N, C-alpha and C positions, 0 to 999 in steps of 0.2 A: 504494500500499500504506499502511495506517495505521502510524504510528510508535509504537514502544513507549516508555512512560514509566516508566523504572526505579523511581522513588519510588512510583509507583502500583502497580507490580508487588509491591514489598516490603510495602507497606501492605496489599495484598490478602491475601498469605500470612500476614502477622502476625495478621490477624483470624481466620485458620483454623488458628492455631498448635495449638489443642487439639481441633480437629475430629477425630472418631473415625468413620471410614467402614469398612464391612466390604466389602473388595474381593477379588475372585477373581484369580488369575494370568491374564495376557492370553494366551488360547489362540493368537491369531494370531502373537504373538511366538514361542512355542515351536514352532508348526507351521512357521514360516518357517525357523528354525534346523534343524529336523529334516529338512525336505525338501532342505536343502542340506548335509546330513550334518555339521553343526557339533556337535562333541562338547562335552559339559558336565562330566562327571565329572573331577575333579582339575584342572580349568582355572581360572585365575585370571580373575575376572569382576568388572567395574566397572559399576555402575548410576548414571547421571548423572541426579539428580532422582528418587529412588525413591518419594516420596510415602508411601502407606500401607505400602510394603515388601512387597506381595503377590508381586511378581515376584522380588525378591531372595531372599525366603524360599523360593520354589519352586526357584530355582537352588541354594540351600543344601541343600534336600532331595534334589536330584538329584545331589548330590556336588560341587557347585562351590565353589570357594574365593571367597567373595563379599566385595566391598568396596562402598562407596556414597558418594554426595554428595547432600545434601538441605538445603534452605533452612530447614526447621523443626526445631528442636532436639527438640521433643516426638516427632517421627517417628523421629529418630535413637535416642532412648531406647527407643521401642517396639520397634524392630528389635533393639536390644541385648538387651532383655528376652526377646525370642522366640527369638533364636539363641544367646545366651550367648557370643557371640564377643568378641574384644578391641575396645574402643572406638577403638583406633588404626586400625581398618579403615573407620571411618565419619567422614566429615567434614561439619560444618555449614558451608555456604557459600552466598552469593548470587553466582550466576555473572555477574550484571550488574556486579559489583564485581571478581571475579577467580576464577580456577580454583585450587583447593587443590593442595598438593604431595603427590605419592605417590612414595615412594622404591622403586618397582618397576615392572615391565612387565606388561601384561595380555594374555591370549589373546582375551578378548571384552570389548568395551565397547559398551554400548547406552544409549539415552536416548529415553524415551517421554514425550510431553506436556511438553517442557521448552524446546526451541529456540524455540517460538512465544512464550515469555515473555521472550526476550532481544533486546536491540537487535541491529541488523545487525552492528555491529562485534563485539559479544560473542558473537553466534552463530558467527561466523567464528573467533574466538580460542578458543571452547570446543571446536570440532572440531579445531583445530590442536593444542591441548593434549592432547586425547584421542589423537590420532595420534601424538604425541610419546612417549606411554607405552604405546602398543599394539605388540606384538611383530610382526615381519615375518611376513606370511601370517596375522596375526590378523584377527579380524572386528570391524567396526564397524557398528552398526545404529542408525538413528534413525527415529522416528515422528512424524507431525505431522497435525493435523486439516487435511484438504485442502479440504474444502467443507462447507457445511451446508444442508440442505433443510428448509424449514418449511412446515407446512400453511397454505394460504391462509385456510381457515376450519376450525372445529371440525366433526367428523362424529359423528353420533349412533351410527352403527354401527361395529363394529371393522373398518374398511376400511383395510388396510395397503398398498394398491396405490400404487406410486410412479409417477406420471406428471406431465407438465408442467401439466396442468390443475389438479391438486390440490396441487402443491408449488411453491415458488418458492426460488430460491438466495439465501442471505443474503450481504450484504457485510460486515455486522458480526456479531459473535458473540452467540448467544443461550445462556444468560442473559447480559444486559448487565453484570451485576455482575463477570463473569469478564473480566479484561483481555486474555485470549489473542487473538492475531490470526491470520488466515489468510495463508499464504505462497503466492504465485502460482507456477504451473508454471515460468514464465520465471525467476523468482528462484531456485527450487530448482535449475533446470538450470545457472544461472550459479554458484551456490554450489558445486555438485558439480564443475563444470569447473575451478573454482579449486584443486581438490585432485586433479586428474587424474594428477598425477605421483606421488601418494602412495597413492592408493586407487582400486580399480576396482569399479564397481557390478556385482554378480553376480546379484541377484534383487530383485524388487519385488512387493509384494502389498498388498491393501487389505482393510479390514473396515468395518463400520458400527457406530455406537453412539449414545449419548445422554448429553450432559453434565449435563442438568437433573436434579435430584433429585425433581421433581414433575411436570414437563411432558413428556409423551411425544410432542408434536406436532412436535418437531424431530428430524432425523436427520442425524448427523455422519458424514462419510466420511473415514476415517483411512488414510493412506498409510504403508507400512513400506518402507524402503530398506536392503538389506544390501550391505555393501562388504567387500572384502578388501584388506588393506594390501599394497602391492606394493613399497614402498621404505622 
């Protein structure tokens, strides 16, 4: 597995400090919570690495009491402007340096597209910190890009058929400017097992997407894992 370089990660996000993307809430995230009867209204919810804030704002619209962590100050300002909530609810933090302090417990904690930007040590400590502020029987969910398929060649027609002859599995991420890494199934299983006394996996689901802003030849497979705190 490729090792994360924290300085490279912070430099990458610093360049995107004022990037303004129009993002929709993640349908798979809300579908996974819904099919497992996870209630949102009046629940305290923490988003670890909320990016453009599309998911945190959707939770807010559905009656959730939202809190968040994000590495980019401009994104924190954006969510504050859209929700008009107290700035005390949102922390600017680089999780490769440390997890911010929250003086409360949460019903739901989730993290999308964040763990793959952390070192192995900080990945583990982030989950540990999240579980420390999660209520018993609360829900913890994380998502990660599991694999990426890229077309071996460009096709003139709109052929979206996925098969081994037309796609190959990438070992490094595309686009290469993005320093995110893939986590192996073996690594994920070991990571989960290290928290087996604290949380239980109750559901898993995947979807597909594309990280590139211009190139549609790559297909990213994303895995979602939902846990319940048992201790």
